[in-house]
C-alpha positions in Angstrom: 17.2 -62.1 26.0 15.7 -60.7 29.2 14.7 -57.3 28.0 13.5 -56.4 31.5 17.0 -56.7 32.7 18.4 -53.9 30.2 15.3 -51.9 30.3 16.9 -49.0 32.3 19.8 -48.8 29.9 17.5 -48.9 26.9 15.6 -46.0 28.3 18.5 -43.8 29.1 19.9 -44.7 25.6 16.7 -43.6 24.0 16.6 -40.3 25.8 20.4 -39.8 24.9 19.2 -40.1 21.3 16.3 -37.9 21.8 18.5 -35.3 23.2 20.8 -35.4 20.4 18.0 -35.1 18.1 17.1 -32.0 19.8 20.7 -30.4 19.7 21.2 -31.1 16.0 17.6 -29.5 15.0 18.2 -26.5 17.2 21.7 -26.1 15.9 21.0 -26.1 12.3 20.8 -22.1 11.9 24.5 -22.0 13.3 25.3 -22.9 9.8 24.2 -19.5 8.5 24.3 -17.2 11.5 27.7 -17.5 12.5 30.0 -14.8 10.9 33.6 -13.4 11.5 31.8 -10.5 13.5 29.9 -13.0 15.8 26.3 -14.4 15.5 23.5 -12.7 13.6 21.1 -13.2 16.4 17.5 -14.1 15.7 14.9 -11.4 16.7 15.0 -8.4 18.8 15.3 -9.3 22.5 18.4 -11.4 21.9 20.4 -8.6 21.4 19.7 -6.9 24.5 20.3 -10.1 26.4 23.7 -10.3 24.7 24.2 -6.6 25.8 23.2 -7.7 29.4 25.7 -10.6 29.3 28.5 -8.2 28.4 27.7 -5.9 31.0 27.6 -8.9 33.5 30.9 -10.1 32.7 32.5 -6.7 32.7 31.2 -6.5 36.3 30.8 -10.4 37.5 28.7 -11.6 39.1 26.8 -8.0 39.5 23.6 -7.7 37.7 22.2 -4.4 36.5 18.7 -3.6 37.4 18.7 -0.3 35.6 20.0 0.4 32.3 21.1 3.8 31.0 21.9 2.6 27.6 18.2 2.6 26.7 15.0 4.5 27.0 16.7 7.9 26.7 16.1 10.4 28.7 15.3 8.3 31.8 16.9 4.9 31.2 14.8 1.6 31.7 14.2 -0.6 34.6 15.1 -4.3 34.1 12.0 -6.4 35.0 13.4 -9.9 34.6 15.8 -11.7 36.8 19.3 -12.5 36.5 19.6 -16.4 36.3 19.4 -16.8 32.5 22.1 -14.0 32.2 24.3 -15.6 34.9 24.1 -19.0 33.4 25.5 -17.8 30.1 28.2 -15.4 32.1 29.4 -18.3 33.9 29.6 -20.6 30.9 31.5 -17.8 28.9 34.0 -17.8 31.9 34.4 -21.2 31.9 34.7 -21.4 28.1 37.3 -18.5 28.2 35.2 -16.6 26.1 36.1 -12.7 26.0 35.8 -11.3 22.8 32.3 -10.3 21.4 32.1 -13.0 18.7 33.3 -15.5 21.4 30.4 -14.4 23.9 27.9 -14.4 21.1 28.8 -18.0 20.0 28.8 -19.5 23.8 25.4 -17.7 24.4 23.7 -19.0 21.2 24.3 -22.5 22.3 22.5 -22.1 25.5 18.8 -22.2 24.3 19.5 -25.4 22.4 21.1 -26.9 25.5 18.0 -26.1 27.7 16.0 -27.6 24.9 18.0 -30.8 25.5 17.5 -30.7 29.3 13.8 -30.8 28.5 14.1 -34.3 27.2 14.8 -36.0 30.4 12.5 -33.5 32.6 9.4 -34.4 30.3 10.2 -38.1 30.4 10.6 -38.1 34.3 7.2 -35.7 34.6 5.2 -38.1 32.2 6.6 -41.2 34.1 5.4 -39.9 37.3 1.9 -39.3 36.3 1.7 -42.6 34.1 4.6 -45.1 33.2 7.9 -45.3 31.5 6.2 -46.1 28.1 4.0 -42.9 28.4 7.5 -40.9 29.5 9.3 -42.1 26.4 6.5 -41.0 24.2 6.4 -37.6 26.1 10.2 -37.3 25.6 9.9 -37.9 21.8 7.2 -35.5 21.2 9.1 -32.7 23.2 12.1 -33.3 21.1 10.2 -32.8 17.8 7.2 -30.5 18.8 7.2 -27.3 16.9 5.5 -23.8 17.9 7.2 -21.0 19.6 8.8 -23.5 21.9 11.0 -24.7 18.9 11.6 -21.1 17.7 12.6 -19.7 21.1 15.3 -22.6 21.6 17.0 -22.3 18.4 20.8 -21.6 18.1 21.0 -17.8 18.1 17.6 -17.2 19.9 19.3 -15.9 23.2 16.2 -15.3 25.4 15.0 -16.5 28.6 11.9 -17.9 27.1 13.3 -21.4 27.0 14.6 -20.9 30.5 11.0 -20.0 31.6 9.7 -23.4 30.1 12.6 -25.3 31.5 12.3 -24.2 35.2 8.5 -24.1 35.0 8.3 -27.6 34.1 11.1 -28.7 36.6 8.8 -27.1 39.4 5.8 -29.2 38.0 7.9 -32.1 38.3 8.9 -31.5 41.6 5.3 -30.4 42.7 3.8 -33.4 41.4 6.7 -35.7 43.1 5.6 -34.0 46.5 2.1 -34.8 45.9 2.4 -38.4 45.1 5.1 -38.7 48.2 2.4 -37.1 50.4 -0.6 -39.2 48.9 -2.4 -41.6 51.1 0.6 -41.3 53.6 -0.6 -40.8 57.0 1.2 -37.6 58.2 1.8 -37.0 62.0 3.8 -33.9 63.3 4.8 -36.3 66.3 6.4 -38.9 63.8 9.0 -37.2 61.7 9.6 -40.3 59.7 6.0 -39.5 58.1 6.8 -36.1 57.2 10.5 -36.6 56.2 10.0 -37.6 52.2 7.0 -35.2 52.0 9.0 -32.0 53.5 11.9 -33.0 51.4 10.2 -33.3 47.9 8.2 -30.3 48.8 11.4 -28.3 49.7 12.9 -29.2 46.4 9.7 -28.0 44.6 10.1 -24.7 46.5 13.8 -24.5 45.2 12.5 -25.2 41.6 10.2 -22.4 41.8 12.7 -20.0 43.0 14.7 -20.9 39.9 11.9 -19.9 37.7 11.3 -16.9 39.7 14.8 -16.0 39.5 14.6 -16.2 35.8 11.4 -14.4 35.4 8.7 -13.0 37.8 6.0 -14.4 35.2 6.6 -17.6 37.5 3.9 -16.2 39.7 1.6 -17.5 37.2 2.4 -21.0 38.8 1.7 -19.7 42.1 -1.9 -19.2 40.5 -2.0 -22.8 39.2 -1.1 -24.1 42.5 -3.9 -21.9 44.1 -6.7 -23.1 41.7 -5.6 -26.7 41.9 -5.6 -26.4 45.7 -9.2 -25.3 45.6 -10.4 -27.7 43.3 -8.6 -30.7 45.0 -9.9 -29.6 48.4 -13.4 -29.9 47.1 -12.7 -33.3 45.4 -11.2 -34.6 48.7 -14.1 -33.4 50.9 -16.5 -35.0 48.5 -14.6 -38.3 48.5 -14.1 -38.1 52.5 -10.3 -37.7 52.3 -8.1 -35.8 54.3 -6.5 -32.6 52.5 -3.7 -32.3 55.2 -0.9 -33.1 52.8 -1.9 -30.0 50.7 -1.3 -27.9 53.9 2.0 -29.6 54.3 3.1 -29.2 50.6 2.0 -25.7 50.2 3.4 -24.4 53.5 6.8 -26.0 52.7 7.1 -25.1 48.9 6.0 -21.4 49.3 7.7 -21.0 52.8 10.9 -21.9 51.0 10.1 -19.6 48.2 9.3 -16.6 50.4 12.5 -17.3 52.6 14.5 -17.4 49.2 12.6 -14.1 47.6 13.5 -12.2 51.0 17.1 -13.3 50.6 17.2 -12.4 47.0 15.6 -9.0 47.8 13.1 -6.7 46.3 15.0 -4.4 43.6 11.8 -2.9 42.4 9.4 -0.8 44.6 5.5 -1.1 44.7 3.4 -4.3 44.7 3.7 -5.0 40.8 3.7 -8.7 40.2 5.4 -8.1 36.9 8.5 -6.8 38.9 10.4 -8.0 41.6 8.5 -6.7 44.5 7.2 -7.1 48.1 4.0 -8.1 46.1 5.3 -11.5 45.3 5.6 -12.2 49.1 2.2 -11.2 50.0 0.8 -13.5 47.1 2.6 -16.5 48.5 1.8 -15.8 52.2 -1.9 -15.4 50.7 -1.7 -18.9 49.2 -0.4 -20.3 52.3 -3.1 -18.8 54.3 -5.8 -19.7 51.9 -4.6 -23.2 52.1 -4.9 -23.2 55.7 -8.1 -21.6 55.7 -9.8 -24.3 53.3 -8.3 -27.0 55.6 -10.1 -25.4 58.7 -13.2 -25.0 56.7 -12.9 -28.8 55.5 -12.7 -29.9 59.2 -15.4 -27.8 60.6 -17.8 -28.8 57.8 -16.8 -32.5 58.0 -20.1 -34.0 59.4 -22.1 -31.4 57.3 -24.0 -32.2 54.0 -21.5 -32.1 51.0 -22.9 -29.0 49.4 -22.1 -27.0 52.4 -18.5 -26.7 51.5 -18.7 -25.2 47.8 -21.5 -22.7 49.2 -19.2 -21.7 52.2 -16.5 -21.1 49.7 -18.5 -19.2 47.5 -19.7 -16.9 50.5 -16.1 -16.5 51.8 -14.8 -15.5 48.6 -17.5 -12.9 48.3 -16.6 -11.6 51.7 -12.9 -11.6 51.4 -13.3 -9.7 47.9 -15.5 -7.0 49.5 -13.2 -6.4 52.5 -10.1 -6.2 50.4 -12.0 -3.8 47.9 -13.1 -1.5 50.9 -10.3 -1.9 53.4 -7.1 -3.0 51.4 -7.6 -1.5 47.8 -4.1 -1.7 47.1 -4.0 -5.4 47.8 -7.3 -6.0 45.9 -6.0 -4.2 42.8 -2.9 -6.0 42.9 -4.7 -9.3 42.4 -7.4 -8.1 39.9 -5.1 -5.9 37.8 -2.7 -8.7 37.6 -5.1 -11.0 36.4 -6.7 -8.4 33.8 -3.5 -7.4 32.2 -2.3 -11.1 31.9 -5.5 -12.6 30.4 -6.7 -9.3 28.8 -6.0 -7.7 25.6 -5.6 -4.0 24.6 -5.7 -2.8 20.9 -2.2 -1.9 21.0 -1.2 -5.6 21.7 -2.2 -6.5 18.0 0.8 -4.5 16.9 2.9 -6.9 19.0 3.2 -10.0 17.4 3.9 -12.4 20.4 1.3 -10.5 22.3 -1.7 -11.0 20.1 -4.6 -13.6 21.0 -4.4 -17.2 19.6 -6.7 -18.0 16.8 -8.0 -21.5 16.4 -5.9 -21.4 12.7 -2.8 -20.7 14.5 -3.3 -23.3 17.0 -4.0 -26.1 14.3 -1.1 -24.8 12.5 1.1 -25.2 15.4 0.0 -28.2 17.0 -2.3 -29.9 14.6 -3.0 -33.6 15.2 -1.5 -32.9 18.7 -4.6 -30.9 19.8 -6.8 -34.0 19.3 -4.5 -36.5 21.0 -4.0 -33.9 23.9 -7.7 -33.8 24.4 -7.6 -37.3 24.5 -5.1 -37.3 27.2 -7.0 -34.9 29.2 -10.2 -37.1 28.7 -7.8 -40.2 29.7 -6.9 -38.6 33.1 -10.5 -37.6 33.7 -11.6 -41.2 33.0 -8.8 -42.5 35.1 -10.0 -40.2 38.3 -13.6 -41.3 38.0 -13.5 -43.4 41.3 -10.4 -42.2 43.0 -8.9 -38.9 42.4 -5.2 -38.7 42.0 -4.0 -35.4 43.1 -1.3 -35.3 40.5 -3.6 -35.9 37.6 -5.7 -33.1 39.0 -2.8 -30.8 39.0 -1.7 -31.4 35.5 -5.3 -31.0 34.2 -5.6 -27.6 36.0 -1.7 -26.7 34.8 -2.9 -27.5 31.2 -6.1 -25.7 31.6 -4.7 -22.3 32.8 -1.5 -22.5 30.2 -4.1 -23.1 27.5 -6.0 -19.9 28.8 -2.8 -17.9 28.6 -1.9 -18.8 25.1 -5.3 -18.0 24.1 -4.8 -14.6 25.3 -1.3 -14.2 24.2 0.3 -16.4 21.7 3.8 -16.2 22.8 2.8 -18.7 25.5 2.9 -21.5 23.2 6.3 -22.2 24.6 4.9 -23.1 27.7 1.8 -24.9 26.0 4.1 -27.2 24.0 5.0 -29.0 27.1 1.1 -29.8 28.1 0.4 -30.6 24.4 3.3 -33.3 24.3 2.7 -34.5 27.7 -1.0 -35.1 27.6 -0.6 -36.4 24.0 1.8 -38.9 25.4 -0.7 -39.9 28.2 -3.3 -40.5 25.6 -1.2 -42.9 23.6 0.5 -44.2 26.3 -3.1 -45.1 27.8 -4.2 -46.7 24.4 -0.7 -48.7 24.2 -1.5 -50.2 27.3 -5.2 -50.9 26.8 -4.8 -52.5 23.4 -1.6 -53.8 23.2 -2.4 -57.6 24.4 -5.1 -57.6 21.3 -2.3 -56.2 19.1 0.2 -58.9 20.6 -2.3 -61.8 20.2 -2.8 -60.4 16.5 0.8 -60.5 15.9 1.1 -63.9 17.2 -1.9 -65.2 15.3 -0.5 -63.8 12.1 3.0 -65.5 12.9 1.2 -68.7 13.6 -1.0 -68.8 10.6 2.1 -67.9 8.3 3.8 -70.9 9.7 1.2 -73.4 9.9 0.9 -74.4 6.1 4.8 -75.1 6.1 4.3 -77.5 9.2 1.5 -79.1 7.6 3.3 -80.2 4.7 6.3 -81.4 6.6 4.5 -83.8 8.9 1.0 -85.0 9.7 -0.3 -83.9 13.2 -1.1 -86.9 15.2 -4.6 -86.1 17.1 -4.8 -87.3 20.7 -7.4 -90.3 21.2 -10.8 -88.9 21.9 -12.6 -90.1 25.3 -15.6 -91.9 24.7 -18.9 -91.2 25.6 -20.9 -87.7 25.5 -19.6 -86.3 28.6 -16.1 -87.3 27.7 -16.3 -85.7 24.4 -17.8 -82.5 25.8 -14.9 -82.6 28.1 -12.2 -83.0 25.5 -13.9 -80.5 23.1 -14.3 -77.7 26.0 -10.5 -76.7 25.9 -10.5 -76.0 22.2 -13.5 -74.0 21.9 -12.1 -71.9 24.9 -8.5 -72.0 22.9 -10.6 -70.8 19.7 -12.0 -67.8 21.5 -8.8 -66.8 22.9 -7.0 -66.8 19.6 -9.4 -64.1 18.2 -8.1 -60.7 18.9 -10.6 -57.8 19.8 -10.4 -55.8 16.4 -12.0 -52.9 17.9 -9.2 -52.6 20.1 -6.5 -53.3 17.5 -8.4 -50.6 15.3 -8.1 -47.8 18.3 -4.3 -48.9 18.6 -3.6 -48.4 15.0 -5.6 -45.1 14.8 -3.8 -43.6 17.8 -0.6 -44.8 16.8 -0.8 -43.3 13.5 -2.1 -39.9 14.8 0.9 -39.8 17.2 3.6 -40.6 14.4 1.7 -38.1 12.2 1.8 -35.6 14.8 5.7 -36.5 15.5 6.6 -36.6 11.8 4.7 -33.2 10.9 6.3 -31.2 13.8 9.7 -32.7 13.1 9.4 -31.7 9.4 8.2 -28.2 10.5 11.0 -27.9 12.9 13.5 -28.7 10.0 12.1 -26.1 7.9 11.9 -23.5 10.7 15.5 -24.1 11.6 16.7 -24.2 8.0 14.8 -20.6 7.3 16.4 -19.3 10.6 20.0 -19.6 8.8 19.0 -16.8 6.8 17.2 -14.6 9.5 18.6 -12.5 11.9 19.4 -8.8 11.8 18.7 -7.3 8.2 22.2 -6.5 6.6 21.1 -2.9 5.8 20.1 -2.1 9.3 23.5 -3.8 10.5 25.4 -1.4 7.9 23.4 1.6 9.1 23.9 1.0 12.9 27.8 0.1 12.4 27.9 3.5 10.7 26.0 5.2 13.5 28.6 3.7 16.0 31.4 5.2 14.2 30.3 8.4 12.8 28.1 10.0 15.5 29.1 11.8 19.0 29.8 9.4 21.7 26.8 10.1 24.1 29.1 10.1 27.2 27.6 7.1 29.0 29.8 4.0 29.5 28.2 1.1 27.9 29.6 -1.5 30.5 29.1 0.3 33.7 26.5 -0.5 36.2 24.3 2.7 37.4 22.4 3.4 40.3 18.8 4.4 39.1 18.6 6.9 42.3 21.9 8.7 41.7 22.6 8.5 38.1 22.2 11.6 35.8 23.0 12.1 32.0 26.0 13.8 31.0 25.5 17.1 29.1 26.7 15.7 25.7 24.2 12.7 26.0 21.4 12.5 23.6 18.8 10.0 22.3 18.0 8.2 19.0 14.3 8.0 17.8 13.1 5.0 15.4 10.4 2.6 16.1 10.5 0.3 19.1 11.6 -2.8 17.1 14.9 -1.5 16.5 15.7 -0.1 19.9 18.0 -2.9 20.9 19.8 -3.0 17.8 20.7 0.7 18.2 22.0 -0.4 22.0 24.0 -3.0 21.0 25.4 -2.3 17.4 25.8 1.5 17.7 26.2 1.7 21.4 23.7 4.7 21.3 20.7 5.4 23.4 17.3 4.9 21.9 14.3 6.7 23.1 12.2 3.5 22.9 12.8 -0.1 23.0 11.2 -3.6 22.3 9.8 -3.5 25.5 7.2 -1.2 24.2 8.7 1.6 26.4 8.9 5.1 25.2 6.3 4.2 22.5 2.8 5.4 23.7 2.1 8.8 25.4 2.6 12.3 24.2 6.2 12.0 23.9 6.4 8.7 22.6 7.9 7.2 19.2 4.4 6.3 18.0 2.8 9.9 18.4 6.1 11.3 16.8 6.3 8.9 13.7 2.6 9.6 12.6 2.5 13.4 13.3 1.4 15.6 10.7 2.7 18.7 12.0 6.7 19.3 12.1 6.2 21.8 14.9 4.7 19.2 17.1 6.9 16.5 16.3 10.1 18.7 17.1 8.4 19.6 20.4 8.5 16.0 21.3 12.1 15.6 20.2 13.2 18.5 22.3 11.3 17.0 25.3 13.3 13.6 25.2 16.6 15.0 23.9 16.7 13.6 20.6 19.3 14.1 17.9 19.2 11.4 15.5 16.1 9.9 13.9 16.4 6.6 12.1 13.7 5.4 9.5 13.2 2.2 7.2 11.1 1.0 4.4 8.7 -1.2 6.7 7.5 1.5 9.0 6.3 3.4 6.1 4.8 0.3 4.6 3.9 -2.9 6.2 4.6 -1.8 9.9 2.9 1.5 9.4 -0.4 0.5 11.2 1.8 -0.2 14.4 2.6 3.5 15.1 -0.8 4.7 14.1 -2.7 2.3 16.4 -0.1 3.0 19.4 -0.4 6.8 18.6 -4.6 6.5 18.8 -5.6 3.1 20.2 -9.3 3.8 18.9 -7.7 4.0 15.3 -6.8 0.3 15.0 -5.0 -0.7 12.0 -4.1 3.1 11.2 -7.4 3.7 9.2 -7.0 7.4 9.6 -4.1 7.4 7.3 -4.8 4.0 5.5 -8.6 3.9 5.0 -10.4 0.8 4.2 -13.4 1.0 1.8 -15.9 -1.5 0.5 -15.4 -1.5 -3.4 -17.9 -3.1 -5.8 -16.4 -6.3 -7.3 -17.3 -5.2 -10.9 -20.1 -5.1 -13.3 -22.6 -8.1 -12.9 -21.7 -8.8 -9.5 -23.5 -7.5 -6.4 -20.4 -8.4 -4.2 -18.2 -5.9 -2.6 -14.5 -6.4 -1.6 -12.4 -4.4 1.2 -9.6 -2.4 -0.2 -7.1 -0.2 1.6 -5.9 3.1 0.1 -3.5 6.0 1.2 -4.9 9.6 1.8 -2.9 12.8 2.2 -2.8 12.5 5.8 -0.5 9.6 5.3 1.8 11.4 3.4 1.9 14.2 5.6 3.1 12.1 8.6 6.9 12.5 9.9 7.8 9.0 9.1 6.7 9.4 5.3 7.9 12.8 4.9 11.5 11.7 6.4 11.9 8.2 4.5 9.7 8.9 1.4 10.7 12.4 0.4 13.8 13.0 2.5 12.4 16.1 4.3 12.1 17.7 0.9 9.0 19.6 -0.3 7.3 17.2 -2.7 4.5 18.1 -5.4 1.4 16.2 -6.0 1.6 13.1 -8.1 1.7 13.9 -12.0 -0.1 10.4 -12.7 -4.0 9.6 -12.0 -5.3 9.4 -8.6 -8.9 8.0 -7.5 -11.7 10.5 -7.0 -14.1 8.6 -4.7 -17.7 9.2 -3.6 -18.7 7.2 -0.9 -21.4 6.8 1.9 -20.4 6.2 5.7 -20.6 2.9 7.1 -23.8 3.6 9.1 -25.6 4.6 6.1 -24.9 1.5 4.4 -24.9 -1.1 7.3 -21.5 -2.1 6.7 -18.0 -1.9 8.7 -16.4 0.4 6.3 -17.3 3.0 4.0 -19.0 2.0 0.8 -17.7 3.6 -2.3 -20.5 4.5 -4.8 -18.7 6.2 -7.6 -14.9 6.1 -8.4 -13.0 7.7 -11.2 -9.3 8.1 -12.1 -8.1 11.6 -12.8 -5.3 14.3 -12.2 -4.6 15.0 -8.5 -5.4 18.8 -9.0 -8.7 18.0 -11.0 -9.6 15.2 -8.2 -9.1 17.7 -5.2 -11.2 20.2 -7.0 -14.0 17.9 -7.7 -14.2 16.5 -4.3 -14.3 20.0 -2.7 -17.2 20.9 -5.1 -19.0 17.5 -4.1 -18.8 18.2 -0.5 -20.1 21.5 -0.7 -23.7 20.2 -1.1 -23.3 16.4 -0.6 -26.2 14.3 0.4 -26.3 13.4 4.2 -23.9 10.6 4.9 -22.1 11.0 1.6 -18.8 12.3 1.0 -16.1 12.6 -1.7 -12.2 12.3 -1.5 -9.1 11.7 -3.0 -7.0 8.4 -2.8 -4.0 6.4 -3.9 -4.1 2.7 -3.9 -2.3 0.6 -1.2 0.1 -1.4 -3.0 2.6 -2.2 0.0 6.0 -3.2 -1.7 4.4 -3.8 -5.4 4.4 -0.4 -6.4 5.6 3.2 -5.7 2.3 5.0 -4.5 4.1 5.9 -1.3 6.2 8.1 -3.1 3.5 10.1 -4.9 1.3 12.4 -2.5 -2.2 13.6 -3.3 -1.4 17.1 -2.5 1.9 19.2 -1.8 3.8 18.0 1.2 5.7 20.8 2.8 9.4 20.7 3.6 10.8 19.7 7.0 13.1 22.4 8.3 15.1 20.6 10.8 16.2 17.5 9.5 19.0 16.5 7.3 19.9 13.2 5.7 23.3 12.1 7.0 23.3 8.3 5.9 21.5 5.8 3.7 21.9 2.1 3.1 22.6 1.2 -0.3 19.8 -1.4 -1.0 16.8 0.2 -3.3 13.8 -1.6 -2.3 12.5 -1.3 -5.7 15.6 -3.4 -7.1 17.6 -2.3 -10.0 14.8 -0.3 -12.0 17.1 2.2 -14.0 17.9 5.8 -13.8 14.2 7.0 -14.3 12.7 4.1 -11.8 11.8 5.0 -8.2 14.9 4.7 -5.8 14.0 4.0 -2.0 16.7 3.1 0.2 15.9 0.5 3.0 17.3 2.5 6.0 18.0 6.3 6.6 19.3 8.3 9.4 18.4 11.9 10.0 20.1 14.5 12.3 17.7 16.9 13.9 19.4 20.4 13.7 18.6 24.0 14.6 18.7 25.0 11.2 19.9 28.3 9.7 17.4 31.1 8.4 17.4 32.9 5.4 15.2 35.9 4.4 13.3 35.6 1.0 10.1 34.6 -0.9 9.1 31.7 -2.9 10.9 28.2 -3.2 14.8 27.7 -2.2 16.6 24.7 -3.6 19.9 23.0 -2.9 21.5 20.0 -4.8 22.2 17.1 -2.2 24.4 14.0 -3.2 23.8 11.2 -0.7 26.8 8.5 0.4 25.2 6.1 -1.9 25.6 8.4 -5.1 21.8 9.4 -5.2 21.1 12.9 -6.2 17.9 15.0 -5.2 17.2 18.4 -4.8 16.2 19.9 -1.1 13.2 22.2 -1.8 11.5 24.4 0.6 8.5 27.2 0.5 9.0 30.3 2.6 6.9 31.1 5.2 6.3 34.5 6.3 9.3 35.8 4.3 11.7 33.2 5.8 13.3 29.7 4.9 14.9 27.6 7.6 17.2 25.3 6.0 19.0 22.0 7.5 21.9 21.4 5.0 25.4 23.1 5.1 26.9 24.1 1.8 30.4 24.4 3.8 32.2 23.4 6.6 30.5 20.2 6.8 32.4 16.7 6.7 29.6 14.3 6.4 29.0 11.9 3.8 25.7 13.5 2.4 26.8 17.0 0.8 25.4 19.8 -0.6 26.8 20.1 -4.2 25.9 23.6 -4.7 24.7 26.8 -2.9 21.0 27.5 -2.0 19.2 29.1 -4.7 15.9 30.8 -4.6 14.0 29.7 -7.8 13.7 32.2 -10.5 15.4 34.8 -8.8 19.2 33.9 -9.4 20.0 34.8 -5.4 22.5 32.1 -4.0 23.5 31.7 -0.4 26.3 29.9 1.3 25.4 28.2 4.8 28.2 27.0 7.0 27.8 24.0 9.6 28.2 26.6 12.2 25.4 28.5 11.1 23.1 25.4 10.9 24.2 24.6 14.6 23.8 28.0 16.1 20.4 28.6 14.2 21.9 31.7 12.7 20.2 34.0 10.3 22.3 34.2 6.9 20.9 37.5 5.8 
């Protein structure tokens, strides 16, 4: 059979199979995420994308650039583009999806379908820079590769990240096609035929760029890639005495189309920020075209000069331009410099955002493992292939891969971009080795086949030897072909070994990645929003006042004002989109990390140790409800602590780390984390751990420790020199006595061990914790995070909702108490100590119809005095007596 005759059909068939494999693996989570209520989406941002889809469908095709349903009391600006949302909206209209469950189901399949589209796109790209065999390998690898790329294209992860990868890869394919179309082609403005194909392909690249741009302004990263490539390619062309007119043509057409498209699209945001849709993008694209023209003019001017003139002239011009911009156009200078720093730089708070953290080698190896070696081989292959004559397409791929690698090193989220580069470069290496060694492998296979067949033939018949020619000369002539034949029969085993090694690494990379994808997809079945949060937010949507803002309406930022009855909901930023989508209430902050930092941010509020200061924040931002969960008081506590004070990375002010001796007979130390009293005094701890009630110090043992400061011990943390378990009261007294006459650099303190989820130390303060006067529990979820531990065991619910109220005043001295029964049947006593002869209490004993109720009157302990407090008293801030 003539294989070449059917080769196109075989290639198409293999790509279809790989596409179906991609769709199957990405669709696995649907088995567990689809419910009667819809789809339990993965992550945080997908919930907000669904909110946008619902809003767009209600106003189709209008897109909201401002949202009043998040970031109360200002609302928030939408900084990404409409393309991903509009694609989903159109599919929903075509599918007739009208209800929330139907819309969620359609939307959840869009990321897997975009991952499917990546298979032929990557095949075409690899085929452009190499051959069809490399294309098939690349298509196979992108179908199975793991990392953030795989996660963000799963069913249920309805976010624009996979769209970013798809549209940016289409742009790279189009740009490379334009480069190859214009390479070595005589370009003449007088002969349109010489320009037609390069102009058409470059225009298509401009359209591809616009697709990425309309999805996300981060597409400007690829303008940076083009700029870096253009600079490098001009230098290479100059040294090889090649004209770079093709770069001028391509960049002018590509970014001319982009400028026109951006201008037609409009600039919904003011200023020059490149992270928003501003006129700053047009400035950058125009500068790229101008820079390309300047490079061309310089290369022509220096054409007959020594080669080193060109790079030296570039350095000098760059210095002058930077100085002029800095002095005369500081806004443009800051636009370029600050954008680079913010993109590639890192701040302390980014360590609290998982996707914004720097990429470690361990994380890189865990994600791409053998693909890292193969990709390095692919980069080396392209460099080797260009050692004599440079292929601009190869240079572009190398620059593109290098900048994406740098982006990923700065922020791990860009793994979903880098996955394409890893798959492509790995395929280049594997395909290059395949092409270089296949003849030897085929020779070995033929030899093995012949060797296995020869004995049987020998038994069947005796080979007749041809008659030998007489004479030495004749004999040598007869023997010569045989000698040559024997030499050709021996394959180059070194090349064969190289083939086997690279093939094994490629299969290992693909197989390991595929298994990782299966594990990821199967584990995602049980991900999505926590059921306790779902229960709490559904309750909030049904049992709290409507904020008076139309969930589906599109408002103008300049003219919108919140109605009088509106209010905000305070929580940690992770949960902001859930509050918007499930409860249709307005969070004070959101997962865009807006409303988190600053004096009125959620971080400062949650770790504030003063109720008065915390109340001032809620008054400033119009908060009525506060939602807490066990993760923020445990594993996530370091996040608000770091955001509140970036210098306190990890929340060491509240959860200090000490070096502790490892034990007798050992000179080593180990770092251990503890809770101090400041942790128990934070608002999030007082609310979630103690229900806002006054709590006495633990009756169990605490640690009294003596330690030396890090500087004295030449260590990164304080070093404990002595530790003793004792009663909390005795420990506090001992610490105070020691600190009166402590040696220089030495101190004493009282600590609780940091157990996270293993024990209930978060419930046992080191000193008395005062009551909160203006917060009442209105709902809690049923799950006890400590499990079923019996009547005497700890009982801490997963999620709690508190209402911020004025509170009623009661004159009196001592401690006032009221018994409370929650909606889950849990009972506790709210206790408060008077200040200046006054109690301010948050719970009503009558006239309240909520689930969490006072089961008796307020009673001042030891006096017999009781008081009834109505709901009206609480809301009006009345004095009872």
